[in-house]
C-alpha positions in Angstrom: 29.6 17.2 -84.4 31.5 16.8 -87.6 34.8 17.0 -85.7 33.7 14.1 -83.5 32.8 12.0 -86.6 36.1 12.8 -88.3 38.0 11.8 -85.2 36.1 8.6 -84.9 36.7 7.7 -88.5 40.4 8.4 -88.3 40.7 6.5 -85.0 38.7 3.6 -86.3 40.8 3.4 -89.5 44.0 3.5 -87.4 42.8 0.7 -85.2 41.8 -1.4 -88.2 45.2 -1.0 -89.8 46.9 -1.8 -86.4 44.7 -4.9 -86.0 45.6 -6.1 -89.5 49.3 -5.6 -88.7 49.0 -7.5 -85.5 47.3 -10.4 -87.2 50.0 -10.5 -89.9 52.7 -10.4 -87.3 51.1 -13.3 -85.4 50.8 -15.4 -88.5 54.4 -14.8 -89.5 55.6 -15.7 -86.0 53.5 -18.9 -86.0 54.9 -19.8 -89.4 58.5 -19.1 -88.3 58.1 -21.3 -85.2 56.7 -24.1 -87.4 59.6 -23.8 -89.8 62.1 -23.8 -87.0 60.5 -26.9 -85.5 60.8 -28.8 -88.7 64.2 -27.5 -89.6 66.0 -30.2 -87.5 65.3 -33.5 -89.1 67.8 -35.4 -87.0 65.3 -37.0 -84.7 63.0 -37.9 -87.7 65.9 -39.3 -89.7 67.0 -41.7 -86.9 63.5 -42.6 -85.9 62.7 -43.8 -89.5 66.1 -45.4 -90.0 65.9 -47.3 -86.7 62.8 -49.2 -87.8 64.4 -50.6 -90.9 
């Protein structure tokens, strides 16, 4: 029975670490996409200057 609990604890900790890594990766990709979207200010520049 102790072998079963040991396996469950090791498996659970591995899944927890993997879940944290996936969440971190998702957040980094969302931030990267947002930064790339705001990188090109060409449209914003002409839109604000056209109204003057």
